[in-house]
C-alpha positions as CSV (number, residue, x, y, z in Angstrom):
1,X,10.6,-2.8,-4.2
2,X,10.5,-6.7,-4.7
3,X,7.2,-8.7,-4.6
4,X,8.2,-11.2,-2.1
5,X,5.1,-11.8,0.1
6,X,1.5,-12.7,-0.1
7,X,0.3,-9.3,1.5
8,X,-2.0,-8.4,-1.5
9,X,-3.6,-11.8,-2.0
10,X,-1.1,-12.6,-4.9
11,X,1.6,-15.3,-4.4
12,X,5.1,-14.0,-4.5
13,X,6.5,-13.5,-8.0
14,X,10.0,-12.2,-6.7
15,X,9.6,-9.4,-9.5
16,X,11.2,-5.9,-9.0
17,X,8.3,-3.4,-9.2
18,X,8.4,0.4,-9.4
19,X,5.8,2.8,-8.1
20,X,5.1,6.3,-7.2
21,X,2.9,7.7,-4.3
22,X,2.9,10.0,-1.5
23,X,2.5,9.6,2.4
24,X,1.4,12.5,4.5
25,X,1.7,12.4,8.2
26,X,0.3,14.8,10.9
27,X,2.3,15.2,14.0
28,X,1.0,16.9,17.2
29,X,3.0,17.2,20.3
30,X,5.8,14.9,18.9
31,X,3.5,12.1,18.0
32,X,1.9,10.8,14.9
33,X,-1.7,11.5,15.3
34,X,-3.0,10.9,11.7
35,X,-1.6,9.6,8.2
36,X,-2.7,9.2,4.7
37,X,-1.2,7.1,1.9
38,X,-1.9,7.3,-1.9
39,X,0.1,5.2,-4.3
40,X,-0.2,3.5,-7.7
41,X,-1.9,0.3,-6.8
42,X,-3.0,-0.4,-10.4
43,X,0.3,0.1,-11.8
44,X,1.7,-2.4,-9.2
45,X,-1.0,-5.0,-10.0
46,X,-0.3,-4.7,-13.8
47,X,3.4,-5.3,-13.2
48,X,2.8,-8.4,-10.9
49,X,0.4,-9.9,-13.3
50,X,1.8,-9.0,-16.6
51,X,-1.7,-8.4,-18.1
52,X,-4.2,-5.6,-17.9
53,X,-6.1,-5.4,-14.7
54,X,-9.1,-3.1,-13.6
55,X,-8.7,-0.6,-10.8
56,X,-8.1,-2.3,-7.4
57,X,-8.9,-0.6,-4.1
58,X,-7.3,-1.6,-0.8
59,X,-8.9,0.0,2.2
60,X,-6.7,1.1,4.9
61,X,-7.8,0.5,8.5
62,X,-7.8,3.6,10.9
63,X,-5.9,2.4,14.1
64,X,-7.5,3.8,17.3
65,X,-5.7,4.9,20.4
66,X,-6.0,1.3,21.9
67,X,-4.0,0.0,19.0
68,X,-7.0,-1.9,17.5
69,X,-8.2,-1.8,13.9
């Protein structure tokens, strides 16, 4: 992936980034009903900043049935 946006609070660097992670989805009656993601955010931050950084946590919001966060 390429860091081209400000989505994590850091101005774009246009660097090519590499990461690992997993996404798990639960599907019931043909619809997505739940999902979980876990990926190496610390590794991404270290690649973007070119310096050691402490652990970073991004909280994923649960989207309700109304589509709100």
